[in-house]
C-alpha positions, 0 to 999 in steps of 0.5 A: 961914247962907244961902248966899249968905253962904258966900265960897269961891275959891282964894285966899280966906284962910279956905280957906287956912288951913283948907281942910277947913273950908271944904269941909265948909261948902259940902258941908252948906250951898252944894253948887254954889257961884258966885263972881264971884271972881277971875272967874264960876265954879261949885264943887262939893263932893259926892262924887256930884255930882263922880263923876257930872260927871266920868263924863258928859264929853259935858256936863261938857267939857275942851276949854277946859282944866282951870283958871279962864282959858278956854284955846283948845280944840284946843291942849291935851293930856289934861286939855284935850281930849275923846274921841275925840282925848284916847283917841287921846292917851292911847294915844300914851304909855300904853305908857310907863306900863305897870305892867311898865315902871314896875316896872322903874324901882323899883330906879333910883328906890330908888337915887336915894332913897338917894343923896339920903338920903346926900347930907344925912344927916349934917346931922341938919335940913333941908328934906324937900321940897327936899332930897327931895320935889322932887328924886325926881319931878323926876328921874324926869321928866327921865329919862322926857323925855331932860332932864339931872338937873342940871337940875331946879332949872331945871324946878322954877322953872318948874312952879310958877308954871305951876301957880299960873296954873290958879287964876288969871283970865288963865291963862298971861298971869297975870303977868309971872312966870307969863309968863316961866316959859312962855316960858322953858319953851317955849325950852328944850323946843323945843330939846330936841325939835329936838335928839332929831329931828335925832339921829332922823333921822341914824340914831344911836341915841337913847334909848327914853324918852317923849320918843323914843316922841311924836316917833315914835308915829303915829295914822293915818299922821300924827305928832304935831306940835311944838306937841302935843309940847310941851304933851305935855312941859308937862303931863307935868312939871307933873303928873308932879312936883309932884303927887308932890313934895306927896303925898310931904311930906303924908304925912310930915306926917302921920305925924309929926302922928300918931305912933301912926300913924307907930309902927304904918307903923315896926312894919308897913311892909307898910302903906306903899301904904296910907299913900300911899293915905290920904295922897292920901284925906286930903290931896289933891295937887290941890284940884280942876280946871275943867271947862266944861259944854257945855249950860245943867244944874241942880244942887240947884236952882242953874243952872248956864249953858252954858260955865260954868267949874265946879271939881270939887274932889277934895279935897272928895270924898274928906272927903265923910261920905256917902263915907267913914266918919271921913273928917277922921281920919287913919288908914292901916289902912282897908281898901285895896279902899275906899281906892283909890276916892278922887278924887285921880287924877280919875275916868273916862277922865281918871284919871291915867294916871301914877298907878302911877308916882306911887304907886311913887315915894311908896312907895319914897321913904317906905320909904326915910325909914322905915328911913333917918331913923325919928326924922324929926320936924318941926324948925318950922312949915312954909310952904304952897305957894303955888299956890291949887289944890294942897295941900302944902308948899313947905318942910318943915323936919325934923330926925333923930338 
């Protein structure tokens, strides 16, 4: 097959229907794929190429954002910044994501999962995404950012369009729906931040949460700007909720599709952390994100001009047969040390700061399902998420008895 005959972009129906086969074809025949649809960009699919690029931040910059559209440098945070600014941003919030802090949240998250199941257990059927997988990380984000947990539906209504904008040529201007989501988000959190500032100035007691940390942390005597704090809130809300929702849905889907694996997990619940890691490898919640090369480079004979948008396909790296044995087999008994080498949380200095929290939420959720709904099974076809860079389900109908 001529590489020029291979079509790929996140909106391509063949990729939406069968991403595994498309990624395998790209790895084999066109490891550096170029397309002009929906706007010009390149895609890397081989694990070694992706890992090397993600570790070479001087060549592969994050300053123009993780999406297909070029964002304004210096405006975004974390996934939209390079060292040393990125390093300072991580330090600003790292204390909240320390293992010791995350571990203290386990009991609260366990209580939350129990309450959610209490609310729907008697129904004998339902949508495990909307009733379980989505509320868990969204509620935790409300705890961290100090917003009412009753607003999780409102927050999710913004998260999904924001995630869709990542693969859109116009980014935040992709559609009226996307623009409205950003506008409503910034208005809501702008007011929320001002209210917390007023509390801090008044000397009243405030929650020791992530928002307070963002408002009080200093770097060389300077506090973060409101614009930066809004950027943190927006990124953390999207990255810290929807990806974990997809992960929980994905692991449940694979276990229901693989009854022997499910029975193994029920008989050996100590494999729950392994099941989470294998799900992250097998079904990376984020197919890939974009970097921009600072200079012209050539990979596998393909010239990539400077300042090109290049997608690093984490999901493809996780299925690369040069890195994994039987990569297309879902197996929760894989070596846990090797499993942690998957690329779903990124590679290098941009490795996801919230990974321990996401893992904890997944572990607690899966434990609750096994104990409370051991006979859970699918109850009709699931609906795929509409965000092109994401992999997972918008709805996953299930039943139990």
